[in-house]
VEXDREN-2710 file (C-alpha; in Angstrom, 1 decimal):
% VEXDREN-2710
k/r/px/py/pz
1/MET/0.0/-0.2/0.1
2/ALA/0.9/3.5/-0.1
3/ASN/0.7/6.9/2.0
4/ASP/-2.7/8.5/1.4
5/ILE/-2.8/12.2/2.0
6/THR/-6.1/12.7/0.0
7/GLY/-8.3/12.6/3.4
8/HIS/-8.5/15.6/5.1
9/PRO/-7.9/16.0/8.0
10/VAL/-6.6/12.6/8.5
11/TRP/-3.7/11.1/6.3
12/ILE/-2.9/7.7/6.6
13/ILE/0.9/6.8/6.7
14/ASP/1.6/3.0/6.2
15/THR/4.9/3.4/4.1
16/ALA/8.5/4.9/5.2
17/ALA/10.9/6.2/3.6
18/ALA/13.6/8.6/5.4
19/SER/14.3/10.4/2.1
20/THR/11.1/11.0/0.5
21/ASP/8.5/13.8/1.5
22/ILE/5.1/12.8/1.9
23/VAL/4.5/16.6/1.4
24/THR/6.7/19.7/1.2
25/GLY/4.3/22.6/2.2
26/ALA/3.7/24.1/5.9
27/ILE/1.8/21.8/7.9
28/LYS/0.4/21.8/11.7
29/ILE/-0.3/18.5/13.1
30/VAL/-2.9/18.3/15.7
31/SER/-2.9/14.4/16.5
32/ILE/-0.9/11.3/15.8
33/ILE/-2.9/7.8/16.4
34/ILE/-0.5/4.8/15.8
35/ASP/-2.6/1.6/15.1
36/GLY/-1.6/-0.9/17.6
37/ALA/-2.7/-4.1/16.4
38/SER/0.4/-5.4/15.0
39/ILE/3.0/-3.7/16.9
40/ALA/5.9/-5.7/18.4
41/ASN/8.0/-4.9/21.1
42/ALA/10.8/-1.9/19.9
43/ASP/9.0/-0.9/17.2
44/ALA/10.3/2.8/16.4
45/PHE/7.7/5.5/14.7
46/ALA/9.4/8.9/13.8
47/PHE/8.9/11.9/11.2
48/THR/11.1/14.3/10.1
49/ASN/10.7/17.6/8.1
50/THR/12.2/18.4/4.9
51/ALA/15.5/19.1/6.4
52/GLY/16.0/15.8/8.2
53/LYS/15.0/17.1/11.6
54/VAL/13.1/14.6/13.9
55/ILE/9.3/16.3/14.8
56/PHE/8.0/13.3/16.4
57/SER/9.7/9.8/17.8
58/VAL/8.2/7.1/19.9
59/VAL/9.3/3.6/20.5
60/ALA/6.6/1.1/21.6
61/ALA/7.6/-0.5/25.3
62/THR/5.7/-3.7/24.4
63/ALA/4.0/-5.6/21.9
64/SER/0.5/-5.7/20.8
65/LEU/-0.5/-2.4/22.4
66/GLY/-3.8/-0.9/21.8
67/PRO/-3.2/2.4/19.7
68/MET/-1.2/5.0/20.9
69/GLN/-2.4/8.7/20.6
70/PHE/-0.4/11.7/20.8
71/ASN/-2.4/14.8/20.6
72/PHE/-0.6/18.7/19.9
73/PRO/-3.4/21.5/21.3
74/TYR/-5.0/23.2/18.6
75/PRO/-5.8/26.3/18.1
76/GLU/-2.9/27.2/20.5
77/GLY/-0.7/25.6/17.7
78/GLY/-0.3/22.4/17.0
79/LEU/2.9/20.9/15.8
80/ALA/4.2/23.1/12.9
81/THR/6.7/21.5/10.5
82/THR/7.7/22.4/6.8
83/GLY/7.2/19.1/5.1
84/LEU/6.7/15.9/6.3
85/ARG/9.1/12.3/6.0
86/CYS/8.0/8.9/7.8
87/SER/11.5/8.0/8.7
88/GLN/10.7/5.1/10.7
89/LEU/7.7/3.0/10.6
90/GLY/7.7/-0.3/12.8
91/HIS/4.3/-2.0/12.0
92/GLY/0.8/-1.1/11.5
93/LYS/-0.1/2.3/10.2
94/MET/0.0/6.1/11.5
95/TYR/-3.0/8.4/11.2
96/VAL/-2.0/11.9/10.9
97/TYR/-4.7/14.5/11.7
98/VAL/-3.7/17.8/10.3
99/THR/-5.5/21.1/10.4
100/ARG/-7.4/23.0/7.3
101/GLU/-4.4/25.3/6.8
102/SER/-2.0/22.5/6.1
103/LYS/-0.7/22.9/2.8
104/ILE/-0.9/19.5/0.5
105/THR/1.9/20.1/-1.9
END
């Protein structure tokens, strides 16, 4: 399968590629949910911006967790970044919720 950024406000990320931009424009992330059904112990999940700077990173402490959710308050800000790359994706999918202002380029 391939990453799906056609939905708004949720993007479905299921493919990691550290040097490939999912989007290049300015975005604000309000929530990341990691589908926990197939998570293995020590699975790593991470996003970087287009410059390669890590903007989100987490390692699963155990296998078969329920969904893991990480929220970034909005309208106070959200997690702002320019561009998005999925540098690590252990097992499963990440659901990325973005604001309406996020640019899909």
